[in-house]
MDAnalysis code that builds the backbone (N, CA, C; Angstrom):
import MDAnalysis as mda
import numpy as np

u = mda.Universe.empty(207, n_residues=69, atom_resindex=np.repeat(np.arange(69), 3), trajectory=True)
u.add_TopologyAttr("name", ["N", "CA", "C"] * 69)
u.add_TopologyAttr("resid", np.arange(1, 70))
u.add_TopologyAttr("resname", ["MET", "THR", "SER", "ILE", "PHE", "ASN", "PRO", "ILE", "THR", "ASN", "ASN", "LEU", "ALA", "HIS", "GLY", "LYS", "ARG", "VAL", "GLU", "SER", "ARG", "GLY", "PHE", "GLY", "SER", "PHE", "THR", "SER", "LYS", "ILE", "ARG", "ASN", "PRO", "ARG", "ILE", "GLY", "ARG", "ASP", "PRO", "ARG", "ASN", "GLY", "GLY", "ALA", "VAL", "GLN", "VAL", "GLU", "THR", "LYS", "GLN", "VAL", "PRO", "THR", "PHE", "ARG", "ALA", "TRP", "LYS", "GLN", "LEU", "LEU", "THR", "ARG", "LEU", "ASN", "PRO", "GLU", "SER"])
u.atoms.positions = np.array([
    [9.912, 15.287, -4.213],
    [9.633, 13.920, -4.141],
    [9.630, 13.160, -2.724],
    [11.346, 13.631, -2.470],
    [11.693, 12.749, -2.002],
    [11.200, 13.240, 0.206],
    [11.123, 14.460, 0.492],
    [11.037, 14.909, 0.876],
    [9.250, 14.931, 1.994],
    [8.322, 14.196, 0.616],
    [6.427, 13.965, 1.073],
    [6.989, 11.877, 1.499],
    [7.667, 11.532, 0.493],
    [7.773, 9.899, 0.619],
    [8.709, 9.719, 1.870],
    [9.440, 10.358, 2.288],
    [10.483, 9.612, 2.905],
    [10.161, 9.126, 4.808],
    [9.318, 10.826, 4.951],
    [8.380, 10.428, 6.036],
    [7.217, 9.133, 6.066],
    [6.393, 9.194, 4.846],
    [5.706, 8.128, 4.857],
    [6.335, 7.107, 4.768],
    [7.109, 6.526, 4.235],
    [8.145, 5.592, 4.297],
    [8.323, 5.018, 5.464],
    [8.710, 5.781, 6.062],
    [9.681, 5.571, 7.719],
    [8.272, 5.545, 8.725],
    [7.502, 6.432, 8.493],
    [6.222, 5.959, 9.237],
    [5.164, 4.363, 9.275],
    [5.762, 4.081, 8.028],
    [4.977, 2.443, 7.658],
    [5.752, 2.186, 7.828],
    [7.152, 2.003, 8.150],
    [8.170, 0.649, 8.215],
    [7.328, 0.687, 10.489],
    [7.336, 1.497, 10.506],
    [7.039, 1.761, 11.959],
    [5.303, 0.914, 12.682],
    [4.686, 0.917, 11.618],
    [3.970, 0.513, 11.585],
    [2.516, 1.156, 12.292],
    [2.837, 2.958, 11.659],
    [2.094, 3.652, 12.112],
    [1.493, 4.252, 10.992],
    [0.179, 4.507, 11.271],
    [-0.794, 5.468, 9.598],
    [-0.526, 6.760, 9.425],
    [-0.664, 6.977, 8.399],
    [-0.357, 8.059, 7.417],
    [-1.405, 8.681, 7.047],
    [-2.069, 9.895, 7.274],
    [-3.008, 10.083, 7.138],
    [-2.849, 12.256, 6.623],
    [-3.184, 12.183, 5.323],
    [-3.227, 13.405, 4.786],
    [-4.803, 13.934, 4.427],
    [-5.568, 14.738, 5.101],
    [-7.214, 15.323, 5.039],
    [-7.866, 15.655, 3.752],
    [-8.423, 14.956, 3.541],
    [-8.798, 15.102, 1.864],
    [-8.207, 14.881, 0.859],
    [-7.030, 13.863, 1.000],
    [-6.329, 13.014, 0.676],
    [-6.562, 11.681, -0.007],
    [-6.128, 11.085, 1.516],
    [-6.469, 9.567, 1.358],
    [-5.209, 8.820, 2.617],
    [-5.271, 8.012, 3.307],
    [-4.341, 7.392, 4.117],
    [-3.926, 6.115, 3.599],
    [-2.122, 5.781, 4.466],
    [-1.557, 5.230, 4.174],
    [-1.626, 4.248, 5.269],
    [-1.803, 2.705, 4.934],
    [-1.681, 2.148, 6.272],
    [-0.246, 1.132, 5.600],
    [0.220, 0.270, 6.688],
    [1.049, -0.963, 6.236],
    [0.353, -2.335, 6.668],
    [0.303, -3.271, 5.122],
    [-0.356, -4.651, 6.161],
    [0.459, -5.586, 5.956],
    [0.657, -6.447, 6.979],
    [1.465, -8.138, 6.721],
    [0.669, -8.793, 5.641],
    [1.553, -9.235, 4.780],
    [0.524, -10.732, 3.861],
    [1.307, -11.696, 4.218],
    [0.780, -12.830, 3.998],
    [0.898, -13.961, 4.550],
    [1.679, -15.255, 4.061],
    [2.640, -15.671, 3.932],
    [3.204, -16.442, 3.570],
    [2.278, -17.145, 2.738],
    [2.686, -17.569, 1.235],
    [1.543, -18.528, 0.059],
    [2.865, -19.328, -0.849],
    [1.804, -20.243, -1.573],
    [3.121, -21.024, -2.551],
    [2.604, -20.553, -3.950],
    [3.972, -19.869, -4.132],
    [3.246, -18.802, -5.537],
    [3.670, -19.583, -6.903],
    [3.773, -18.863, -8.196],
    [4.241, -19.287, -9.067],
    [5.475, -19.000, -9.753],
    [6.622, -19.061, -10.455],
    [7.602, -18.788, -11.009],
    [7.118, -18.437, -12.481],
    [6.788, -17.164, -13.259],
    [6.179, -17.382, -14.410],
    [7.390, -17.604, -15.595],
    [8.598, -18.260, -15.424],
    [9.431, -18.498, -16.129],
    [8.888, -19.514, -16.421],
    [9.192, -20.447, -15.357],
    [8.414, -22.335, -15.688],
    [7.662, -22.761, -15.267],
    [6.708, -21.885, -14.125],
    [5.925, -22.435, -13.752],
    [6.119, -23.231, -12.812],
    [7.185, -23.216, -12.059],
    [7.088, -23.824, -10.754],
    [6.687, -23.088, -9.498],
    [6.850, -23.932, -8.263],
    [6.141, -23.554, -7.419],
    [7.300, -23.107, -6.490],
    [6.992, -21.549, -6.112],
    [7.627, -21.245, -5.335],
    [7.266, -20.388, -3.663],
    [8.148, -20.243, -2.856],
    [7.612, -20.118, -1.534],
    [7.590, -18.809, -1.454],
    [6.689, -17.914, -1.417],
    [6.531, -17.133, -0.955],
    [7.075, -16.512, 0.536],
    [7.630, -15.788, 1.250],
    [7.051, -15.496, 2.583],
    [6.538, -14.497, 2.816],
    [6.399, -14.170, 4.324],
    [5.367, -12.992, 4.937],
    [6.592, -11.977, 4.733],
    [5.543, -10.668, 4.417],
    [5.853, -9.625, 3.758],
    [4.822, -8.402, 4.438],
    [5.969, -7.185, 4.511],
    [5.052, -6.232, 4.795],
    [4.995, -5.072, 3.540],
    [3.364, -4.416, 3.125],
    [3.293, -3.936, 1.960],
    [2.263, -2.514, 2.365],
    [2.481, -1.555, 1.553],
    [2.100, -0.152, 1.786],
    [0.693, -0.373, 1.070],
    [-0.405, 0.243, 2.092],
    [-1.644, 0.121, 0.987],
    [-2.298, 1.347, 1.405],
    [-3.075, 1.977, 0.118],
    [-3.617, 3.735, -0.028],
    [-4.512, 3.219, 0.038],
    [-5.645, 4.228, 0.881],
    [-6.820, 3.800, 0.858],
    [-7.273, 5.723, 0.394],
    [-8.123, 5.584, -0.663],
    [-8.683, 7.627, -0.877],
    [-9.396, 7.910, -0.008],
    [-9.364, 9.170, 0.477],
    [-10.252, 9.931, 1.220],
    [-12.092, 9.868, -0.060],
    [-12.651, 10.018, 0.983],
    [-14.294, 10.482, -0.352],
    [-13.689, 12.173, -1.269],
    [-13.360, 12.718, -0.631],
    [-13.000, 13.981, -1.336],
    [-12.334, 13.935, -2.208],
    [-11.820, 13.457, -2.344],
    [-10.582, 12.979, -3.876],
    [-11.355, 12.059, -4.351],
    [-12.356, 11.148, -3.835],
    [-12.802, 10.458, -5.296],
    [-14.079, 11.494, -5.742],
    [-14.569, 12.265, -4.955],
    [-15.856, 13.153, -5.521],
    [-14.832, 13.976, -6.725],
    [-14.023, 14.766, -5.875],
    [-13.186, 15.375, -7.252],
    [-12.579, 14.811, -8.613],
    [-12.502, 13.288, -8.433],
    [-11.905, 12.808, -9.621],
    [-12.896, 12.232, -10.497],
    [-14.398, 12.091, -9.651],
    [-15.748, 11.454, -10.658],
    [-16.897, 12.005, -9.822],
    [-16.880, 13.833, -10.455],
    [-18.066, 14.093, -10.022],
    [-19.252, 13.662, -10.467],
    [-19.528, 12.941, -11.437],
    [-20.712, 12.296, -11.494],
    [-21.032, 11.448, -10.911],
    [-20.251, 10.315, -10.194],
    [-20.688, 9.442, -9.013],
    [-21.041, 10.024, -8.031],
])
């Protein structure tokens, strides 16, 4: 699994898109700063800007998983 995820992680860290034909594509997205809540005490906390990975499944994968749809 490391041989699969290391290249994906490295490319996403450099802002590149990673595609696997017939499976899906990975991209990274910037989440804006916001005010969040501390679940322990309900207090407000500042959540900083961060880069998060996103995955979008290709139609071929969705069709294989849901043949009736």
